[in-house]
PQR file with spaces between the fields and no chain letter, atoms N, CA, C, O and H, PARSE charges and radii, in Angstrom:
ATOM       1  N    MET     1       0.858   -1.191    0.065 -0.4000 1.5000
ATOM       2  CA   MET     1      -0.113   -0.047    0.268 -0.0000 2.0000
ATOM       3  C    MET     1       1.055    1.143   -0.211  0.5500 1.7000
ATOM       4  O    MET     1       2.215    1.039    0.187 -0.5500 1.4000
ATOM       5  N    ALA     2       0.652    2.205   -1.046 -0.4000 1.5000
ATOM       6  CA   ALA     2       1.626    3.413   -1.233 -0.0000 2.0000
ATOM       7  C    ALA     2       0.765    4.388   -0.071  0.5500 1.7000
ATOM       8  O    ALA     2      -0.408    4.325    0.299 -0.5500 1.4000
ATOM       9  H    ALA     2      -0.290    2.290   -1.369  0.4000 1.0000
ATOM      10  N    ARG     3       1.852    5.275    0.308 -0.4000 1.5000
ATOM      11  CA   ARG     3       1.474    6.248    1.023 -0.0000 2.0000
ATOM      12  C    ARG     3       1.214    7.256    0.273  0.5500 1.7000
ATOM      13  O    ARG     3       1.901    7.457   -0.728 -0.5500 1.4000
ATOM      14  H    ARG     3       2.804    5.326    0.007  0.4000 1.0000
ATOM      15  N    ARG     4      -0.008    8.223    0.672 -0.4000 1.5000
ATOM      16  CA   ARG     4      -0.395    9.391    0.107 -0.0000 2.0000
ATOM      17  C    ARG     4       0.683   10.603    0.895  0.5500 1.7000
ATOM      18  O    ARG     4       0.767   10.794    2.108 -0.5500 1.4000
ATOM      19  H    ARG     4      -0.566    8.059    1.485  0.4000 1.0000
ATOM      20  N    ARG     5       1.459   11.334   -0.221 -0.4000 1.5000
ATOM      21  CA   ARG     5       1.914   12.478    0.563 -0.0000 2.0000
ATOM      22  C    ARG     5       1.019   13.557    1.160  0.5500 1.7000
ATOM      23  O    ARG     5       0.009   13.962    0.584 -0.5500 1.4000
ATOM      24  H    ARG     5       1.391   11.179   -1.206  0.4000 1.0000
ATOM      25  N    LYS     6       1.449   14.015    2.370 -0.4000 1.5000
ATOM      26  CA   LYS     6       0.589   14.926    2.961 -0.0000 2.0000
ATOM      27  C    LYS     6       0.792   16.119    2.569  0.5500 1.7000
ATOM      28  O    LYS     6       1.961   16.476    2.424 -0.5500 1.4000
ATOM      29  H    LYS     6       2.269   13.687    2.838  0.4000 1.0000
ATOM      30  N    THR     7      -0.233   16.998    2.311 -0.4000 1.5000
ATOM      31  CA   THR     7      -0.078   18.451    1.583 -0.0000 2.0000
ATOM      32  C    THR     7       0.379   19.198    2.960  0.5500 1.7000
ATOM      33  O    THR     7       0.375   18.612    4.043 -0.5500 1.4000
ATOM      34  H    THR     7      -1.182   16.708    2.429  0.4000 1.0000
ATOM      35  N    MET     8       0.753   20.487    2.803 -0.4000 1.5000
ATOM      36  CA   MET     8       1.207   21.262    3.755 -0.0000 2.0000
ATOM      37  C    MET     8       0.339   21.709    5.086  0.5500 1.7000
ATOM      38  O    MET     8       0.662   21.779    6.271 -0.5500 1.4000
ATOM      39  H    MET     8       0.756   20.962    1.923  0.4000 1.0000
ATOM      40  N    THR     9      -0.723   21.943    4.491 -0.4000 1.5000
ATOM      41  CA   THR     9      -1.878   22.187    5.248 -0.0000 2.0000
ATOM      42  C    THR     9      -2.118   20.867    6.393  0.5500 1.7000
ATOM      43  O    THR     9      -2.224   21.060    7.604 -0.5500 1.4000
ATOM      44  H    THR     9      -0.985   21.885    3.527  0.4000 1.0000
ATOM      45  N    GLU    10      -2.163   19.806    5.880 -0.4000 1.5000
ATOM      46  CA   GLU    10      -2.291   18.513    6.624 -0.0000 2.0000
ATOM      47  C    GLU    10      -1.044   18.544    7.553  0.5500 1.7000
ATOM      48  O    GLU    10      -1.303   18.554    8.756 -0.5500 1.4000
ATOM      49  H    GLU    10      -2.077   19.650    4.896  0.4000 1.0000
ATOM      50  N    TYR    11       0.265   18.561    7.192 -0.4000 1.5000
ATOM      51  CA   TYR    11       1.709   18.476    7.882 -0.0000 2.0000
ATOM      52  C    TYR    11       1.553   19.801    9.154  0.5500 1.7000
ATOM      53  O    TYR    11       1.999   19.643   10.290 -0.5500 1.4000
ATOM      54  H    TYR    11       0.475   18.553    6.215  0.4000 1.0000
ATOM      55  N    ILE    12       1.003   20.792    8.802 -0.4000 1.5000
ATOM      56  CA   ILE    12       0.962   22.191    9.676 -0.0000 2.0000
ATOM      57  C    ILE    12      -0.082   21.757   10.945  0.5500 1.7000
ATOM      58  O    ILE    12       0.264   21.887   12.119 -0.5500 1.4000
ATOM      59  H    ILE    12       0.641   20.920    7.879  0.4000 1.0000
ATOM      60  N    ASP    13      -1.597   21.149   10.487 -0.4000 1.5000
ATOM      61  CA   ASP    13      -2.146   20.325   11.424 -0.0000 2.0000
ATOM      62  C    ASP    13      -1.772   19.365   12.470  0.5500 1.7000
ATOM      63  O    ASP    13      -2.068   19.466   13.661 -0.5500 1.4000
ATOM      64  H    ASP    13      -1.878   21.043    9.533  0.4000 1.0000
ATOM      65  N    ILE    14      -1.107   18.445   11.930 -0.4000 1.5000
ATOM      66  CA   ILE    14      -0.581   17.820   12.566 -0.0000 2.0000
ATOM      67  C    ILE    14       0.733   17.892   13.710  0.5500 1.7000
ATOM      68  O    ILE    14       0.926   17.285   14.764 -0.5500 1.4000
ATOM      69  H    ILE    14      -0.866   18.364   10.963  0.4000 1.0000
ATOM      70  N    ARG    15       1.468   18.858   13.025 -0.4000 1.5000
ATOM      71  CA   ARG    15       2.166   19.484   14.072 -0.0000 2.0000
ATOM      72  C    ARG    15       1.787   20.652   15.056  0.5500 1.7000
ATOM      73  O    ARG    15       2.505   20.981   16.000 -0.5500 1.4000
ATOM      74  H    ARG    15       1.312   19.351   12.169  0.4000 1.0000
ATOM      75  N    ILE    16       0.844   21.118   14.807 -0.4000 1.5000
ATOM      76  CA   ILE    16      -0.255   21.849   15.601 -0.0000 2.0000
ATOM      77  C    ILE    16      -0.720   20.834   16.916  0.5500 1.7000
ATOM      78  O    ILE    16      -0.539   21.025   18.119 -0.5500 1.4000
ATOM      79  H    ILE    16       0.261   20.850   14.039  0.4000 1.0000
ATOM      80  N    ASP    17      -1.294   19.842   16.314 -0.4000 1.5000
ATOM      81  CA   ASP    17      -2.020   18.947   17.487 -0.0000 2.0000
ATOM      82  C    ASP    17      -0.770   18.169   18.187  0.5500 1.7000
ATOM      83  O    ASP    17      -0.981   17.745   19.323 -0.5500 1.4000
ATOM      84  H    ASP    17      -1.440   19.687   15.337  0.4000 1.0000
ATOM      85  N    GLN    18       0.322   17.977   17.694 -0.4000 1.5000
ATOM      86  CA   GLN    18       1.490   17.605   18.694 -0.0000 2.0000
ATOM      87  C    GLN    18       2.028   18.517   19.826  0.5500 1.7000
ATOM      88  O    GLN    18       2.356   18.141   20.952 -0.5500 1.4000
ATOM      89  H    GLN    18       0.493   18.321   16.771  0.4000 1.0000
ATOM      90  N    LEU    19       2.064   19.877   19.299 -0.4000 1.5000
ATOM      91  CA   LEU    19       2.628   20.856   20.096 -0.0000 2.0000
ATOM      92  C    LEU    19       1.404   21.055   21.209  0.5500 1.7000
ATOM      93  O    LEU    19       1.649   21.060   22.416 -0.5500 1.4000
ATOM      94  H    LEU    19       1.797   20.182   18.385  0.4000 1.0000
ATOM      95  N    LYS    20       0.122   21.212   20.697 -0.4000 1.5000
ATOM      96  CA   LYS    20      -0.781   21.229   21.733 -0.0000 2.0000
ATOM      97  C    LYS    20      -1.027   20.325   22.698  0.5500 1.7000
ATOM      98  O    LYS    20      -1.683   20.695   23.672 -0.5500 1.4000
ATOM      99  H    LYS    20      -0.077   21.208   19.717  0.4000 1.0000
ATOM     100  N    GLU    21      -0.469   18.736   22.601 -0.4000 1.5000
ATOM     101  CA   GLU    21      -0.442   18.055   23.309 -0.0000 2.0000
ATOM     102  C    GLU    21       0.960   17.937   24.551  0.5500 1.7000
ATOM     103  O    GLU    21       0.940   17.356   25.636 -0.5500 1.4000
ATOM     104  H    GLU    21       0.064   18.436   21.809  0.4000 1.0000
ATOM     105  N    ASP    22       2.320   18.866   23.781 -0.4000 1.5000
ATOM     106  CA   ASP    22       2.993   19.106   24.632 -0.0000 2.0000
ATOM     107  C    ASP    22       2.812   20.179   25.409  0.5500 1.7000
ATOM     108  O    ASP    22       3.382   20.290   26.495 -0.5500 1.4000
ATOM     109  H    ASP    22       2.336   19.338   22.900  0.4000 1.0000
ATOM     110  N    LEU    23       1.971   21.103   24.908 -0.4000 1.5000
ATOM     111  CA   LEU    23       1.514   22.441   25.654 -0.0000 2.0000
ATOM     112  C    LEU    23       0.591   21.611   26.876  0.5500 1.7000
ATOM     113  O    LEU    23       0.863   22.242   27.898 -0.5500 1.4000
ATOM     114  H    LEU    23       1.509   21.013   24.026  0.4000 1.0000
ATOM     115  N    GLU    24      -0.155   20.746   27.168 -0.4000 1.5000
ATOM     116  CA   GLU    24      -1.150   20.208   27.954 -0.0000 2.0000
ATOM     117  C    GLU    24       0.056   19.519   28.923  0.5500 1.7000
ATOM     118  O    GLU    24      -0.150   19.797   30.104 -0.5500 1.4000
ATOM     119  H    GLU    24      -0.376   20.234   26.339  0.4000 1.0000
ATOM     120  N    LYS    25       0.816   18.997   28.792 -0.4000 1.5000
ATOM     121  CA   LYS    25       2.132   18.310   29.635 -0.0000 2.0000
ATOM     122  C    LYS    25       2.789   19.166   30.555  0.5500 1.7000
ATOM     123  O    LYS    25       3.062   18.919   31.730 -0.5500 1.4000
ATOM     124  H    LYS    25       0.983   18.772   27.832  0.4000 1.0000
ATOM     125  N    ALA    26       3.046   20.335   29.820 -0.4000 1.5000
ATOM     126  CA   ALA    26       4.054   21.166   30.342 -0.0000 2.0000
ATOM     127  C    ALA    26       3.799   21.911   31.578  0.5500 1.7000
ATOM     128  O    ALA    26       2.691   22.292   31.954 -0.5500 1.4000
ATOM     129  H    ALA    26       2.825   20.536   28.866  0.4000 1.0000
ATOM     130  N    SER    27       5.281   22.143   32.372 -0.4000 1.5000
ATOM     131  CA   SER    27       4.335   22.753   33.763 -0.0000 2.0000
ATOM     132  C    SER    27       5.131   24.017   33.720  0.5500 1.7000
ATOM     133  O    SER    27       4.554   24.900   34.354 -0.5500 1.4000
ATOM     134  H    SER    27       6.181   21.834   32.066  0.4000 1.0000
ATOM     135  N    ASN    28       6.238   24.399   33.197 -0.4000 1.5000
ATOM     136  CA   ASN    28       6.732   25.546   33.141 -0.0000 2.0000
ATOM     137  C    ASN    28       6.211   26.372   32.533  0.5500 1.7000
ATOM     138  O    ASN    28       6.015   26.164   31.336 -0.5500 1.4000
ATOM     139  H    ASN    28       6.707   23.681   32.682  0.4000 1.0000
ATOM     140  N    PRO    29       5.799   27.603   33.128 -0.5600 1.5000
ATOM     141  CA   PRO    29       5.008   28.686   32.230  0.2800 2.0000
ATOM     142  C    PRO    29       5.744   29.153   31.342  0.5500 1.7000
ATOM     143  O    PRO    29       4.998   29.532   30.439 -0.5500 1.4000
ATOM     144  N    ASP    30       7.143   29.406   30.997 -0.4000 1.5000
ATOM     145  CA   ASP    30       7.907   29.728   29.967 -0.0000 2.0000
ATOM     146  C    ASP    30       7.710   28.376   28.900  0.5500 1.7000
ATOM     147  O    ASP    30       7.400   28.651   27.741 -0.5500 1.4000
ATOM     148  H    ASP    30       7.749   29.098   31.731  0.4000 1.0000
ATOM     149  N    ASP    31       7.830   27.390   29.154 -0.4000 1.5000
ATOM     150  CA   ASP    31       7.611   26.408   28.080 -0.0000 2.0000
ATOM     151  C    ASP    31       6.176   26.506   27.584  0.5500 1.7000
ATOM     152  O    ASP    31       5.952   26.217   26.408 -0.5500 1.4000
ATOM     153  H    ASP    31       8.082   27.166   30.096  0.4000 1.0000
ATOM     154  N    ARG    32       5.218   26.878   28.357 -0.4000 1.5000
ATOM     155  CA   ARG    32       4.053   26.856   28.041 -0.0000 2.0000
ATOM     156  C    ARG    32       3.771   28.202   26.938  0.5500 1.7000
ATOM     157  O    ARG    32       2.992   28.261   25.987 -0.5500 1.4000
ATOM     158  H    ARG    32       5.400   27.113   29.312  0.4000 1.0000
ATOM     159  N    ALA    33       4.471   28.954   27.330 -0.4000 1.5000
ATOM     160  CA   ALA    33       4.476   30.437   26.496 -0.0000 2.0000
ATOM     161  C    ALA    33       5.303   29.741   25.315  0.5500 1.7000
ATOM     162  O    ALA    33       4.783   29.886   24.208 -0.5500 1.4000
ATOM     163  H    ALA    33       5.104   28.905   28.103  0.4000 1.0000
ATOM     164  N    TRP    34       6.248   29.164   25.342 -0.4000 1.5000
ATOM     165  CA   TRP    34       6.679   29.039   23.800 -0.0000 2.0000
ATOM     166  C    TRP    34       5.755   28.113   22.748  0.5500 1.7000
ATOM     167  O    TRP    34       5.599   28.289   21.539 -0.5500 1.4000
ATOM     168  H    TRP    34       6.671   29.046   26.240  0.4000 1.0000
ATOM     169  N    TYR    35       5.121   26.928   23.727 -0.4000 1.5000
ATOM     170  CA   TYR    35       4.346   26.353   22.955 -0.0000 2.0000
ATOM     171  C    TYR    35       3.123   26.958   22.224  0.5500 1.7000
ATOM     172  O    TYR    35       2.736   26.725   21.079 -0.5500 1.4000
ATOM     173  H    TYR    35       5.248   26.785   24.708  0.4000 1.0000
ATOM     174  N    ASN    36       2.620   27.770   23.134 -0.4000 1.5000
ATOM     175  CA   ASN    36       1.806   28.845   22.388 -0.0000 2.0000
ATOM     176  C    ASN    36       2.275   29.417   21.317  0.5500 1.7000
ATOM     177  O    ASN    36       1.689   29.206   20.255 -0.5500 1.4000
ATOM     178  H    ASN    36       2.935   27.959   24.065  0.4000 1.0000
ATOM     179  N    ARG    37       3.348   30.204   21.346 -0.4000 1.5000
ATOM     180  CA   ARG    37       4.063   31.350   20.269 -0.0000 2.0000
ATOM     181  C    ARG    37       4.329   30.422   19.033  0.5500 1.7000
ATOM     182  O    ARG    37       4.195   30.859   17.890 -0.5500 1.4000
ATOM     183  H    ARG    37       3.824   30.375   22.209  0.4000 1.0000
ATOM     184  N    LEU    38       4.685   29.208   19.274 -0.4000 1.5000
ATOM     185  CA   LEU    38       4.694   27.984   18.180 -0.0000 2.0000
ATOM     186  C    LEU    38       3.396   27.941   17.242  0.5500 1.7000
ATOM     187  O    LEU    38       3.243   28.250   16.060 -0.5500 1.4000
ATOM     188  H    LEU    38       4.794   28.852   20.202  0.4000 1.0000
ATOM     189  N    ILE    39       2.684   27.535   18.032 -0.4000 1.5000
ATOM     190  CA   ILE    39       1.283   27.008   17.619 -0.0000 2.0000
ATOM     191  C    ILE    39       0.520   28.638   16.742  0.5500 1.7000
ATOM     192  O    ILE    39      -0.314   28.514   15.845 -0.5500 1.4000
ATOM     193  H    ILE    39       2.808   27.285   18.992  0.4000 1.0000
ATOM     194  N    GLN    40       0.868   29.625   17.088 -0.4000 1.5000
ATOM     195  CA   GLN    40       0.418   31.120   16.703 -0.0000 2.0000
ATOM     196  C    GLN    40       0.854   31.165   15.236  0.5500 1.7000
ATOM     197  O    GLN    40       0.135   31.230   14.239 -0.5500 1.4000
ATOM     198  H    GLN    40       1.545   29.726   17.817  0.4000 1.0000
ATOM     199  N    GLU    41       2.434   31.106   15.338 -0.4000 1.5000
ATOM     200  CA   GLU    41       3.215   31.103   14.023 -0.0000 2.0000
ATOM     201  C    GLU    41       3.050   30.133   13.099  0.5500 1.7000
ATOM     202  O    GLU    41       3.272   30.496   11.943 -0.5500 1.4000
ATOM     203  H    GLU    41       3.017   31.053   16.148  0.4000 1.0000
ATOM     204  N    LEU    42       2.669   28.809   13.286 -0.4000 1.5000
ATOM     205  CA   LEU    42       1.984   27.580   12.460 -0.0000 2.0000
ATOM     206  C    LEU    42       0.782   28.011   12.003  0.5500 1.7000
ATOM     207  O    LEU    42       0.503   27.868   10.813 -0.5500 1.4000
ATOM     208  H    LEU    42       2.488   28.515   14.225  0.4000 1.0000
ATOM     209  N    SER    43      -0.067   28.579   12.862 -0.4000 1.5000
ATOM     210  CA   SER    43      -1.323   28.811   12.442 -0.0000 2.0000
ATOM     211  C    SER    43      -1.018   30.133   11.161  0.5500 1.7000
ATOM     212  O    SER    43      -1.389   29.912   10.008 -0.5500 1.4000
ATOM     213  H    SER    43       0.160   28.695   13.829  0.4000 1.0000
ATOM     214  N    TRP    44      -0.486   31.154   11.434 -0.4000 1.5000
ATOM     215  CA   TRP    44      -0.517   32.445   10.863 -0.0000 2.0000
ATOM     216  C    TRP    44       0.238   31.591    9.312  0.5500 1.7000
ATOM     217  O    TRP    44      -0.356   31.754    8.246 -0.5500 1.4000
ATOM     218  H    TRP    44      -0.185   31.334   12.370  0.4000 1.0000
ATOM     219  N    ALA    45       1.161   30.974    9.333 -0.4000 1.5000
ATOM     220  CA   ALA    45       1.939   30.288    8.321 -0.0000 2.0000
ATOM     221  C    ALA    45       0.726   29.423    7.386  0.5500 1.7000
ATOM     222  O    ALA    45       0.632   29.498    6.161 -0.5500 1.4000
ATOM     223  H    ALA    45       1.643   30.841   10.199  0.4000 1.0000
ATOM     224  N    LYS    46      -0.085   28.665    8.209 -0.4000 1.5000
ATOM     225  CA   LYS    46      -1.018   27.905    7.458 -0.0000 2.0000
ATOM     226  C    LYS    46      -2.190   28.643    6.487  0.5500 1.7000
ATOM     227  O    LYS    46      -2.751   28.215    5.479 -0.5500 1.4000
ATOM     228  H    LYS    46      -0.009   28.604    9.204  0.4000 1.0000
ATOM     229  N    ASN    47      -2.349   30.117    7.309 -0.4000 1.5000
ATOM     230  CA   ASN    47      -3.330   30.551    6.654 -0.0000 2.0000
ATOM     231  C    ASN    47      -2.810   31.626    5.317  0.5500 1.7000
ATOM     232  O    ASN    47      -1.788   32.299    5.179 -0.5500 1.4000
ATOM     233  H    ASN    47      -1.893   30.465    8.128  0.4000 1.0000
ATOM     234  N    GLN    48      -3.695   31.480    4.677 -0.4000 1.5000
ATOM     235  CA   GLN    48      -3.469   32.155    2.938 -0.0000 2.0000
ATOM     236  C    GLN    48      -3.806   33.551    2.963  0.5500 1.7000
ATOM     237  O    GLN    48      -3.407   34.127    1.951 -0.5500 1.4000
ATOM     238  H    GLN    48      -4.525   30.933    4.789  0.4000 1.0000
ATOM     239  N    ASN    49      -4.304   34.159    3.640 -0.4000 1.5000
ATOM     240  CA   ASN    49      -4.639   35.411    3.601 -0.0000 2.0000
ATOM     241  C    ASN    49      -3.775   36.761    4.157  0.5500 1.7000
ATOM     242  O    ASN    49      -4.171   37.791    4.703 -0.5500 1.4000
ATOM     243  H    ASN    49      -4.628   33.692    4.463  0.4000 1.0000
ATOM     244  N    HIS    50      -2.663   36.382    3.844 -0.4000 1.5000
ATOM     245  CA   HIS    50      -1.764   37.373    4.313 -0.0000 2.0000
ATOM     246  C    HIS    50      -0.950   38.077    3.537  0.5500 1.7000
ATOM     247  O    HIS    50      -0.904   37.631    2.390 -0.5500 1.4000
ATOM     248  H    HIS    50      -2.341   35.546    3.401  0.4000 1.0000
ATOM     249  N    ASN    51      -0.346   38.931    3.717 -0.4000 1.5000
ATOM     250  CA   ASN    51       0.611   39.518    2.443 -0.0000 2.0000
ATOM     251  C    ASN    51       1.552   39.790    3.195  0.5500 1.7000
ATOM     252  O    ASN    51       1.432   40.646    4.072 -0.5500 1.4000
ATOM     253  H    ASN    51      -0.383   39.293    4.648  0.4000 1.0000
ATOM     254  N    CYS    52       3.020   38.897    2.932 -0.4000 1.5000
ATOM     255  CA   CYS    52       4.076   39.068    3.451 -0.0000 2.0000
ATOM     256  C    CYS    52       5.089   40.473    2.997  0.5500 1.7000
ATOM     257  O    CYS    52       6.093   40.906    3.563 -0.5500 1.4000
ATOM     258  H    CYS    52       3.117   38.202    2.220  0.4000 1.0000
ATOM     259  N    TYR    53       4.481   40.898    1.928 -0.4000 1.5000
ATOM     260  CA   TYR    53       5.625   42.148    1.408 -0.0000 2.0000
ATOM     261  C    TYR    53       4.618   43.343    1.952  0.5500 1.7000
ATOM     262  O    TYR    53       3.433   43.233    2.265 -0.5500 1.4000
ATOM     263  H    TYR    53       3.665   40.547    1.468  0.4000 1.0000
ATOM     264  N    MET    54       5.465   44.529    1.968 -0.4000 1.5000
ATOM     265  CA   MET    54       5.146   45.794    2.311 -0.0000 2.0000
ATOM     266  C    MET    54       4.973   46.582    0.873  0.5500 1.7000
ATOM     267  O    MET    54       4.476   47.707    0.928 -0.5500 1.4000
ATOM     268  H    MET    54       6.428   44.619    1.714  0.4000 1.0000
ATOM     269  N    GLY    55       5.292   46.140   -0.196 -0.4000 1.5000
ATOM     270  CA   GLY    55       5.153   46.855   -1.295 -0.0000 2.0000
ATOM     271  C    GLY    55       4.811   46.261   -2.315  0.5500 1.7000
ATOM     272  O    GLY    55       4.051   45.309   -2.138 -0.5500 1.4000
ATOM     273  H    GLY    55       5.695   45.226   -0.240  0.4000 1.0000
ATOM     274  N    THR    56       5.191   46.555   -3.600 -0.4000 1.5000
ATOM     275  CA   THR    56       4.709   45.862   -5.066 -0.0000 2.0000
ATOM     276  C    THR    56       5.857   44.889   -5.351  0.5500 1.7000
ATOM     277  O    THR    56       5.707   44.072   -6.260 -0.5500 1.4000
ATOM     278  H    THR    56       5.808   47.328   -3.743  0.4000 1.0000
ATOM     279  N    ASP    57       7.020   44.916   -4.626 -0.4000 1.5000
ATOM     280  CA   ASP    57       8.286   43.863   -4.764 -0.0000 2.0000
ATOM     281  C    ASP    57       8.739   43.379   -3.348  0.5500 1.7000
ATOM     282  O    ASP    57       8.400   43.900   -2.286 -0.5500 1.4000
ATOM     283  H    ASP    57       7.142   45.580   -3.888  0.4000 1.0000
ATOM     284  N    ALA    58       9.667   42.154   -3.525 -0.4000 1.5000
ATOM     285  CA   ALA    58      10.127   41.568   -2.235 -0.0000 2.0000
ATOM     286  C    ALA    58      10.862   42.725   -1.531  0.5500 1.7000
ATOM     287  O    ALA    58      11.024   42.582   -0.319 -0.5500 1.4000
ATOM     288  H    ALA    58       9.942   41.731   -4.388  0.4000 1.0000
ATOM     289  N    LYS    59      11.284   43.737   -2.045 -0.4000 1.5000
ATOM     290  CA   LYS    59      12.109   44.764   -0.914 -0.0000 2.0000
ATOM     291  C    LYS    59      10.768   45.801   -0.517  0.5500 1.7000
ATOM     292  O    LYS    59      10.749   46.436    0.537 -0.5500 1.4000
ATOM     293  H    LYS    59      11.153   43.854   -3.030  0.4000 1.0000
ATOM     294  N    GLY    60       9.806   45.851   -1.405 -0.4000 1.5000
ATOM     295  CA   GLY    60       8.809   47.155   -0.754 -0.0000 2.0000
ATOM     296  C    GLY    60       9.177   48.269   -1.362  0.5500 1.7000
ATOM     297  O    GLY    60      10.299   48.385   -1.853 -0.5500 1.4000
ATOM     298  H    GLY    60       9.821   45.335   -2.261  0.4000 1.0000
ATOM     299  N    ASP    61       8.206   49.285   -1.401 -0.4000 1.5000
ATOM     300  CA   ASP    61       8.440   50.398   -2.025 -0.0000 2.0000
ATOM     301  C    ASP    61       9.189   51.426   -0.953  0.5500 1.7000
ATOM     302  O    ASP    61       9.928   52.362   -1.260 -0.5500 1.4000
ATOM     303  H    ASP    61       7.294   49.190   -1.001  0.4000 1.0000
ATOM     304  N    TRP    62       8.733   50.931    0.628 -0.4000 1.5000
ATOM     305  CA   TRP    62       9.542   51.696    1.545 -0.0000 2.0000
ATOM     306  C    TRP    62      11.248   51.613    1.494  0.5500 1.7000
ATOM     307  O    TRP    62      11.923   52.513    1.993 -0.5500 1.4000
ATOM     308  H    TRP    62       8.133   50.171    0.877  0.4000 1.0000
ATOM     309  N    PHE    63      11.857   50.438    0.837 -0.4000 1.5000
ATOM     310  CA   PHE    63      13.226   50.624    0.659 -0.0000 2.0000
ATOM     311  C    PHE    63      13.710   51.300   -0.428  0.5500 1.7000
ATOM     312  O    PHE    63      13.331   51.005   -1.562 -0.5500 1.4000
ATOM     313  H    PHE    63      11.308   49.707    0.432  0.4000 1.0000
ATOM     314  N    GLN    64      14.597   52.276   -0.193 -0.4000 1.5000
ATOM     315  CA   GLN    64      15.418   53.007   -0.828 -0.0000 2.0000
ATOM     316  C    GLN    64      16.737   53.118   -0.847  0.5500 1.7000
ATOM     317  O    GLN    64      17.128   53.710    0.159 -0.5500 1.4000
ATOM     318  H    GLN    64      14.904   52.516    0.728  0.4000 1.0000
ATOM     319  N    GLU    65      17.507   52.833   -1.491 -0.4000 1.5000
ATOM     320  CA   GLU    65      18.957   53.207   -1.433 -0.0000 2.0000
ATOM     321  C    GLU    65      19.681   54.466   -0.957  0.5500 1.7000
ATOM     322  O    GLU    65      19.430   55.538   -1.507 -0.5500 1.4000
ATOM     323  H    GLU    65      17.190   52.352   -2.308  0.4000 1.0000
ATOM     324  N    GLN    66      20.473   54.397   -0.067 -0.4000 1.5000
ATOM     325  CA   GLN    66      21.046   55.894   -0.106 -0.0000 2.0000
ATOM     326  C    GLN    66      22.228   56.297   -1.081  0.5500 1.7000
ATOM     327  O    GLN    66      23.198   55.561   -1.262 -0.5500 1.4000
ATOM     328  H    GLN    66      20.677   53.526    0.379  0.4000 1.0000
ATOM     329  N    THR    67      22.102   57.262   -1.560 -0.4000 1.5000
ATOM     330  CA   THR    67      23.107   57.592   -2.760 -0.0000 2.0000
ATOM     331  C    THR    67      24.142   58.679   -2.172  0.5500 1.7000
ATOM     332  O    THR    67      24.987   59.106   -2.958 -0.5500 1.4000
ATOM     333  H    THR    67      21.315   57.861   -1.413  0.4000 1.0000
ATOM     334  N    ASN    68      24.138   59.069   -1.091 -0.4000 1.5000
ATOM     335  CA   ASN    68      24.876   60.500   -0.559 -0.0000 2.0000
ATOM     336  C    ASN    68      26.255   59.768   -0.469  0.5500 1.7000
ATOM     337  O    ASN    68      27.257   60.381   -0.100 -0.5500 1.4000
ATOM     338  H    ASN    68      23.451   58.722   -0.452  0.4000 1.0000
């Protein structure tokens, strides 16, 4: 039986579930905060409705070289 390759979204969902399990087991408040942060970042990465750029290109319109 051949395995079906998981999509990026499926992988992120699985990883978030693993991190939530680890979060429940953690007793140190710093560890709990770290797990929450990782979960937030993966959730953000999974969301397709964000714009990573400030302008029209990778540098963004805000980037201007100094020529002085």
